[in-house]
C-alpha positions in Angstrom: 206.8 -80.6 -191.7 205.6 -82.3 -188.7 206.3 -80.7 -185.3 207.5 -83.1 -182.1 206.1 -82.1 -178.5 208.4 -82.6 -175.4 207.4 -83.3 -171.7 208.9 -81.0 -169.3 211.7 -82.8 -167.1 210.5 -81.1 -163.9 207.0 -83.2 -163.7 209.1 -86.6 -163.8 211.3 -85.3 -161.0 207.9 -84.4 -158.9 206.9 -87.7 -159.5 209.8 -89.3 -158.4 209.9 -86.9 -155.0 206.2 -87.6 -154.0 206.6 -91.3 -154.2 210.1 -91.2 -152.1 208.1 -89.3 -149.6 205.3 -91.6 -149.6 207.5 -94.5 -149.0 209.6 -92.6 -146.3 206.0 -91.5 -144.4 204.9 -95.3 -144.6 208.5 -96.3 -143.3 208.3 -93.7 -140.3 204.7 -94.3 -139.3 205.7 -98.2 -139.5 208.4 -97.7 -137.2 206.5 -95.1 -134.8 204.1 -98.2 -134.5 206.4 -100.4 -133.8 207.7 -98.2 -130.8 204.1 -97.7 -129.8 203.8 -101.7 -129.7 207.0 -102.1 -127.6 205.6 -99.3 -125.4 202.4 -101.2 -124.9 204.0 -104.1 -124.3 206.5 -102.9 -121.7 203.7 -101.3 -119.7 201.9 -104.4 -120.0 204.7 -106.4 -118.6 205.2 -103.8 -115.7 201.8 -103.8 -114.4 201.7 -107.6 -114.8 204.9 -107.3 -112.5 203.5 -105.0 -110.2 200.6 -106.7 -109.9 202.5 -109.8 -109.1 204.8 -108.2 -106.3 201.4 -106.9 -104.6 200.2 -110.3 -104.1 203.3 -111.5 -103.0 203.9 -108.7 -100.6 200.6 -109.9 -99.1 201.7 -113.2 -98.7 205.0 -112.1 -97.4 203.3 -110.1 -94.8 201.3 -113.2 -93.6 203.4 -115.2 -93.6 205.7 -112.9 -91.1 202.5 -113.0 -89.1 202.6 -116.9 -89.1 205.7 -117.1 -87.9 206.1 -114.4 -85.2 204.2 -115.0 -82.0 204.6 -111.0 -80.9 203.9 -109.9 -84.6 201.5 -107.2 -83.0 204.3 -105.2 -80.9 207.0 -106.2 -83.1 205.5 -105.1 -86.7 203.0 -102.4 -85.1 200.9 -100.1 -87.1 201.5 -98.5 -90.4 204.2 -99.6 -92.8 205.5 -103.1 -92.7 207.9 -103.3 -95.4 208.9 -100.6 -97.9 210.0 -100.6 -101.6 211.2 -104.3 -101.6 213.0 -105.3 -104.4 211.2 -108.2 -106.5 211.6 -109.5 -110.0 212.5 -106.3 -111.2 209.8 -104.7 -109.6 208.8 -103.8 -105.7 206.1 -104.2 -102.9 205.4 -102.0 -100.0 203.0 -103.1 -97.3 201.1 -101.4 -94.8 198.8 -102.7 -92.0 195.7 -101.5 -89.9 193.5 -102.5 -87.2 189.6 -101.7 -88.7 188.1 -101.7 -85.2 190.3 -99.8 -82.6 193.2 -98.5 -84.7 196.0 -100.0 -83.0 197.4 -103.2 -84.0 199.6 -103.4 -81.0 197.1 -103.6 -78.5 196.5 -107.6 -77.5 193.3 -108.3 -79.2 191.4 -110.7 -81.9 190.6 -107.9 -84.0 191.2 -108.8 -87.6 193.8 -106.9 -89.7 193.7 -105.1 -92.8 196.6 -105.8 -94.9 197.5 -103.2 -98.1 200.1 -103.8 -100.3 201.6 -101.4 -103.1 203.3 -103.5 -105.7 205.3 -101.3 -108.4 207.5 -101.5 -112.1 208.6 -98.5 -113.4 205.8 -96.3 -113.9 203.2 -99.5 -113.2 201.5 -99.4 -109.8 199.0 -101.9 -108.4 197.5 -102.0 -105.5 196.0 -105.1 -103.6 194.4 -105.5 -100.0 192.9 -108.4 -97.9 191.4 -108.3 -94.3 193.0 -111.4 -92.3 191.9 -113.0 -89.4 194.5 -113.7 -86.5 193.2 -116.5 -84.1 195.7 -117.8 -81.2 195.7 -121.9 -81.2 194.8 -123.6 -77.8 197.8 -126.0 -76.6 196.7 -129.8 -76.6 195.8 -130.1 -73.3 192.8 -127.8 -73.2 191.6 -130.1 -76.0 190.6 -133.0 -73.6 188.3 -133.2 -70.8 191.3 -134.0 -68.2 194.7 -133.5 -68.5 197.3 -134.7 -65.9 201.2 -134.2 -66.4 202.0 -136.9 -63.7 199.5 -139.8 -62.9 195.8 -139.9 -63.3 194.4 -142.0 -60.2 190.7 -143.3 -59.7 190.1 -144.7 -56.4 186.5 -146.5 -56.3 185.7 -143.3 -58.4 183.4 -143.1 -61.7 184.7 -141.1 -63.9 182.3 -140.0 -66.6 182.9 -137.9 -69.6 182.0 -136.7 -73.0 185.6 -136.2 -74.4 189.2 -137.8 -74.0 190.9 -138.5 -70.7 194.6 -137.4 -71.0 197.4 -139.0 -69.1 200.9 -137.8 -69.5 202.0 -140.0 -66.8 200.4 -143.5 -66.0 196.4 -144.4 -65.7 196.0 -146.4 -62.2 192.3 -147.4 -61.1 191.6 -149.1 -58.0 189.3 -152.2 -58.2 185.4 -150.7 -58.1 186.9 -147.7 -60.4 185.4 -147.0 -63.8 186.2 -144.6 -66.6 183.7 -144.0 -68.7 185.6 -142.0 -71.3 188.0 -142.5 -74.0 191.9 -142.6 -72.1 194.8 -141.5 -74.2 197.8 -142.3 -72.2 201.6 -141.9 -72.4 202.5 -144.2 -69.6 201.1 -147.5 -68.4 197.4 -148.3 -67.6 196.9 -150.4 -64.7 193.2 -151.3 -64.1 193.4 -153.3 -61.4 189.8 -154.7 -61.6 188.6 -151.0 -62.7 186.7 -150.5 -66.1 187.8 -148.1 -68.7 185.7 -147.6 -71.8 188.7 -147.3 -74.2 192.5 -147.1 -74.1 194.6 -145.6 -76.8 198.6 -144.8 -76.4 199.9 -141.2 -76.8 203.4 -141.2 -78.2 203.8 -137.6 -77.3 202.7 -135.9 -74.2 200.0 -133.3 -74.5 201.5 -129.6 -74.1 200.9 -128.4 -71.0 201.2 -124.4 -70.4 204.7 -122.6 -69.3 204.0 -123.1 -64.9 205.8 -119.6 -64.8 204.5 -117.5 -67.6 201.1 -118.9 -67.4 200.1 -116.6 -64.4 201.9 -113.5 -66.2 199.0 -112.3 -68.2 196.7 -112.6 -65.0 198.7 -110.8 -62.5 199.3 -107.9 -64.8 195.7 -107.1 -65.5 194.1 -108.7 -62.1 193.0 -107.0 -58.8 194.2 -108.5 -55.8 192.3 -109.7 -53.2 194.1 -109.0 -49.7 194.3 -112.5 -47.6 193.8 -110.3 -44.4 190.5 -109.1 -45.6 189.0 -112.9 -45.9 187.1 -114.5 -42.7 189.1 -116.9 -40.7 187.9 -120.0 -39.5 189.6 -121.3 -36.2 186.9 -124.1 -35.4 186.8 -121.9 -32.2 184.5 -122.4 -29.2 181.3 -120.8 -29.6 180.2 -121.4 -25.7 181.9 -118.8 -23.6 181.9 -120.7 -20.4 182.3 -124.6 -20.7 184.1 -125.9 -17.8 182.8 -123.8 -14.6 186.2 -123.7 -13.1 185.3 -120.6 -11.7 181.7 -119.4 -11.9 178.5 -120.2 -14.0 178.5 -117.0 -16.1 176.4 -116.7 -18.9 174.1 -120.0 -18.2 170.7 -119.5 -16.9 167.6 -121.8 -16.4 166.2 -122.1 -19.5 162.2 -121.7 -18.5 162.0 -122.2 -14.8 159.1 -123.7 -13.0 159.8 -122.1 -9.5 162.4 -119.8 -7.8 164.3 -122.6 -6.3 165.9 -123.9 -9.8 169.5 -122.8 -8.8 172.6 -123.1 -10.8 175.9 -123.6 -8.6 179.6 -124.9 -8.9 180.0 -128.7 -7.6 182.9 -130.0 -6.8 181.5 -133.9 -6.2 181.7 -134.8 -10.0 183.2 -133.4 -12.9 184.3 -134.3 -16.4 187.5 -132.2 -16.5 189.1 -129.8 -14.1 187.9 -129.8 -10.3 184.1 -128.7 -11.0 181.0 -129.1 -12.7 177.5 -126.9 -12.6 174.8 -128.2 -10.8 171.1 -127.6 -11.5 169.4 -128.2 -8.4 165.4 -127.7 -7.2 164.3 -128.9 -10.6 160.4 -130.0 -11.0 159.7 -129.9 -14.7 161.8 -130.1 -17.9 162.2 -126.7 -18.7 164.4 -126.4 -15.7 167.3 -127.0 -17.7 170.4 -125.1 -18.3 170.8 -122.7 -21.0 173.2 -120.4 -22.9 173.0 -117.6 -25.5 175.3 -118.3 -28.4 176.8 -115.6 -30.0 174.4 -114.2 -33.4 177.3 -113.7 -35.6 178.8 -117.0 -35.5 175.4 -118.7 -36.1 175.0 -119.1 -40.0 172.0 -120.5 -41.6 173.3 -124.0 -43.6 176.0 -124.4 -41.2 176.8 -127.6 -39.5 177.7 -127.5 -35.6 179.2 -130.3 -33.6 177.3 -130.0 -30.1 178.3 -131.9 -26.7 176.8 -131.5 -23.3 178.3 -134.0 -21.1 175.5 -134.6 -18.2 175.4 -136.5 -14.8 172.0 -137.5 -13.3 172.3 -137.6 -9.6 169.4 -139.9 -8.7 169.9 -143.7 -7.6 167.4 -144.5 -10.3 167.0 -143.9 -13.9 166.4 -140.6 -15.0 165.5 -141.6 -18.3 167.0 -139.7 -21.4 168.6 -136.4 -22.6 169.7 -134.7 -26.0 171.5 -131.6 -26.7 169.1 -128.6 -28.1 169.7 -125.8 -30.2 166.4 -123.3 -30.3 166.6 -120.7 -32.7 164.1 -117.7 -32.7 163.4 -116.1 -35.9 161.0 -113.5 -37.0 158.8 -116.8 -38.9 158.8 -118.3 -35.3 160.9 -120.6 -33.0 162.9 -123.6 -34.2 164.4 -126.6 -32.3 167.1 -128.7 -33.1 168.3 -131.7 -30.9 170.7 -134.6 -31.2 170.0 -138.1 -30.4 168.7 -139.3 -27.1 171.1 -140.6 -24.4 169.6 -142.7 -21.6 170.6 -142.6 -18.1 171.8 -145.7 -16.0 169.1 -147.3 -14.7 170.5 -148.2 -11.5 173.0 -145.2 -9.9 174.3 -142.1 -11.2 176.6 -141.8 -14.1 177.8 -139.4 -16.6 176.2 -139.7 -20.3 176.8 -137.4 -23.2 174.1 -136.2 -25.6 176.4 -135.1 -28.7 175.7 -135.0 -32.7 176.1 -133.0 -35.4 173.0 -130.2 -36.2 172.4 -128.5 -39.4 170.8 -125.1 -38.7 168.5 -123.7 -41.2 166.0 -121.1 -41.0 163.8 -118.4 -42.8 163.2 -114.7 -41.5 165.6 -112.9 -39.3 167.4 -114.5 -36.6 166.9 -112.7 -33.4 168.3 -115.3 -30.9 170.1 -118.9 -30.6 170.1 -120.9 -27.1 172.3 -124.0 -26.4 170.0 -126.1 -23.8 169.2 -129.5 -23.1 166.1 -131.6 -23.6 165.6 -133.5 -20.6 162.6 -136.2 -19.5 163.3 -136.1 -15.9 162.9 -133.5 -13.1 165.9 -134.7 -11.1 169.1 -133.0 -10.4 171.4 -132.7 -13.0 175.2 -131.8 -13.6 177.0 -130.6 -16.9 180.7 -130.2 -18.0 183.1 -129.8 -20.6 180.4 -128.2 -23.0 181.1 -127.9 -26.4 179.8 -126.0 -29.7 181.8 -125.6 -33.0 181.1 -124.9 -36.6 182.5 -128.1 -38.3 181.3 -126.6 -42.0 184.5 -125.2 -42.4 188.3 -126.3 -42.0 189.7 -125.2 -38.9 192.6 -122.5 -39.3 191.6 -121.2 -42.7 190.9 -118.4 -44.6 187.4 -118.2 -45.9 185.5 -116.9 -49.0 182.3 -117.7 -48.0 178.6 -116.4 -49.2 180.0 -114.2 -51.4 179.2 -112.6 -54.9 182.0 -111.9 -56.5 181.9 -110.9 -60.5 183.2 -107.9 -62.7 180.5 -105.6 -61.2 180.9 -107.1 -57.3 183.8 -107.3 -55.0 183.1 -107.4 -51.1 186.9 -107.1 -50.6 187.9 -104.0 -52.9 187.0 -102.3 -56.2 185.5 -104.8 -58.9 187.7 -105.7 -62.0 186.0 -105.5 -65.4 187.5 -109.0 -66.8 186.6 -110.6 -63.1 190.2 -111.3 -62.8 191.1 -111.7 -59.0 194.2 -112.5 -57.1 195.0 -114.0 -53.6 198.2 -114.1 -52.7 198.1 -116.7 -50.2 201.3 -116.9 -48.5 201.3 -120.7 -47.9 198.1 -120.3 -45.8 194.8 -122.5 -46.5 192.3 -120.9 -48.3 188.6 -122.3 -48.5 186.2 -121.2 -50.9 182.5 -122.4 -50.4 179.1 -121.2 -50.9 179.9 -118.7 -53.5 178.7 -117.5 -56.7 181.8 -116.4 -58.7 181.8 -115.2 -62.1 185.3 -114.7 -63.1 189.0 -115.8 -63.1 190.3 -116.4 -59.4 193.9 -116.9 -59.0 195.8 -118.7 -56.3 199.2 -117.7 -55.7 201.1 -119.9 -52.9 198.0 -121.7 -51.9 198.6 -123.9 -48.6 198.4 -128.0 -48.7 194.7 -127.7 -47.2 193.6 -125.2 -49.6 190.0 -126.5 -50.9 187.3 -125.6 -52.7 183.9 -126.6 -51.2 180.1 -126.9 -52.3 178.0 -125.6 -52.9 179.6 -123.5 -55.6 178.4 -121.7 -58.6 181.4 -120.8 -61.0 181.7 -119.6 -64.5 184.3 -117.1 -66.2 183.3 -113.6 -66.7 185.4 -113.6 -70.3 184.9 -116.5 -72.8 187.6 -118.7 -72.9 189.4 -117.7 -69.8 190.1 -120.2 -66.9 187.8 -119.9 -63.8 190.6 -121.2 -61.5 194.3 -120.9 -61.6 196.4 -122.0 -58.7 200.1 -122.7 -58.8 200.1 -125.0 -56.0 198.4 -128.1 -55.0 194.5 -127.9 -54.5 191.6 -130.2 -53.5 187.9 -129.6 -55.0 185.1 -131.3 -52.7 181.6 -130.5 -53.5 178.6 -132.3 -54.9 176.5 -131.3 -57.9 173.6 -132.4 -55.9 173.7 -129.7 -53.3 172.0 -126.2 -54.8 173.2 -122.9 -53.9 170.2 -121.6 -52.3 169.8 -117.4 -51.6 167.1 -118.2 -49.1 169.8 -120.7 -47.2 172.3 -118.0 -47.4 170.6 -114.7 -47.0 172.0 -113.5 -50.6 170.8 -112.2 -53.6 173.4 -113.9 -56.2 171.8 -112.9 -59.2 171.5 -109.1 -58.7 171.4 -106.5 -61.4 174.8 -106.4 -63.0 175.4 -110.1 -62.3 172.5 -112.3 -64.3 172.5 -115.9 -64.0 173.5 -117.0 -66.4 176.1 -114.1 -66.9 175.8 -114.0 -70.5 172.3 -113.8 -71.5 170.7 -114.4 -68.1 168.5 -112.9 -65.5 168.5 -110.7 -62.6 166.7 -110.0 -60.0 166.2 -108.1 -56.4 165.3 -111.2 -54.3 166.7 -113.6 -52.6 164.8 -117.0 -53.4 166.6 -118.6 -56.3 168.7 -121.3 -56.3 171.4 -121.9 -58.6 173.3 -125.7 -59.9 176.7 -126.3 -58.1 179.0 -126.6 -60.8 182.3 -125.2 -62.1 182.2 -124.0 -65.8 185.5 -123.3 -67.5 188.8 -124.4 -67.4 191.0 -125.2 -64.2 194.4 -125.5 -64.1 196.8 -126.6 -61.0 200.3 -126.5 -60.8 200.6 -129.1 -58.3 198.4 -132.0 -57.7 194.5 -131.6 -58.1 192.6 -133.9 -55.7 188.8 -134.7 -55.7 188.1 -136.0 -52.3 185.8 -138.8 -51.1 182.4 -138.4 -50.3 181.5 -136.0 -53.1 180.4 -135.9 -56.2 181.2 -132.6 -58.7 180.1 -131.5 -61.5 182.2 -129.6 -64.2 181.4 -128.1 -67.8 184.9 -127.4 -69.5 188.1 -129.4 -68.5 190.4 -130.0 -65.8 194.5 -129.2 -66.3 197.3 -130.2 -63.5 200.5 -130.3 -64.0 201.1 -132.8 -61.3 198.8 -135.7 -60.7 194.9 -136.0 -60.9 193.7 -137.8 -58.0 189.9 -139.1 -58.2 188.6 -140.3 -54.5 185.1 -138.6 -55.0 182.4 -141.2 -55.8 182.0 -139.7 -59.1 182.8 -137.0 -61.2 181.1 -135.7 -64.0 183.0 -133.7 -66.7 181.2 -132.3 -69.8 184.0 -131.0 -72.0 183.5 -127.3 -73.4 186.3 -126.1 -76.0 185.9 -122.6 -75.0 189.3 -122.4 -74.0 190.5 -124.4 -77.2 188.6 -122.7 -79.7 189.3 -119.3 -77.9 192.5 -119.9 -76.2 192.8 -117.6 -73.2 196.5 -116.1 -72.4 199.1 -118.6 -71.2 197.1 -121.6 -72.9 198.4 -120.7 -76.4 200.8 -122.0 -78.9 203.9 -120.1 -79.8 202.6 -119.1 -83.1 199.0 -118.1 -84.4 196.8 -119.3 -87.2 196.2 -117.0 -90.0 192.6 -116.9 -91.9 192.2 -114.6 -94.9 188.6 -113.4 -94.6 186.1 -114.6 -97.8 185.4 -112.5 -100.2 188.1 -109.4 -98.9 190.9 -110.1 -101.6 190.5 -107.0 -103.9 192.0 -104.3 -105.7 192.3 -101.0 -104.2 192.9 -97.5 -105.3 195.0 -95.2 -103.5 
């Protein structure tokens, strides 16, 4: 009988169980794999969202800057935004000044913006450096800008840039405007020449007439009005009419002891007496008086008048008023035109004229006298000598170097900002070199800038001159500012010429061009009087009328105040530029 073999039942169970476990493991692996993939996808989404939040936060910060004219103080240093929700994520922005560390301080420093974007556990940090610049108002984008009319009276105005007029443009016959004119109002040429005319639909923007001075008043150094010299047109001859005596007068070069000075009641020009010079026998027997040296200034013009009476019955020849200067380099003589005495009988003649005195070396004596071609007796009366170079009754800044390192009236201002509160008094500025911004507050109606003048701002783009009232500017570009003429070194150490990159020395023999560089702003009418030919390099802005009576005016436009507009001349909102190559991912 054949036997039958049987397989154990437990083997089948083990096999089935193993297969089941394998299936379960595969299933769990697949489930875990799906979970991992889901987590990876979620992490990628979180990271992408965090990155978008970081970029969006930087855009929000830059938009905030562009919409806030006082963003530096309003936003300040450090954190600007913290955990601001955005698209299921958030962002935080901080800012820093990489140069000074203080964003709130007024400056043109760049700003580093750092934004942290986050979603769940994902974090992305992005950074960019932005340059924030002020934008100049439209009036500093042209050569001249008048809030009212621009009037040319037989004047030739030449410029390489637009002449802007918010009022009307008026030219008299014989005037010429060799520039493009952009005008809001009417144009009246009246026979004058205009190179090109364009109509403006909107007036050019002028600065706020009140707040344009705020920064300069807050940061400037005051020059007391009383510290300026006063020109009064004072009489420089101490005894002019001889009503009491002949004090101060003497015989210039007596030929003998018989020459005498005495009072004479028989003839006179004013009052009741004159001074008689009797016993004359030579040309040196003439009256003379020494002048106060402090009042005799190199380069100034003096009006002189010496009325003279010839007491002979026949003609006495001629006479002229003369000023003799004694200097360390010798004697100099300046005389008026000669005046002839009457040919028949006695009579008064008046030698008079304007004498411009100039010399080299040291002045030791100045004498007023006569040059006379006869030896007969003479009378003189009503003598006069005045300095005509400066307006009378004005406070004068004259023969001065004013700069960030030089202030003869007090402490220097590092930015060259100086303020004169004029209190409605007339101020005259002449024969100066100014490196800085001069602010005139409440200037009198006779305030003027005269030549020669060499002027530039100390800070690039800043105004050279600011006035809240009407002023006149009268100088000629052809009249140089000479150190030898005025006895002053205008470019010593600390104030080279030009101020940036120029030359300084210890001599007083240089000459400088008569020119005003930079922005000029006038809150009233700005007038350029006749008989002048000023030269400007910058732009002229006036809230009132621009009145050009000068024979010629040359304005070479400089865009310094437009590219880097000074305080008071900016639009309300800044311009922002991300610095190329600074967009980057940052680490903690």
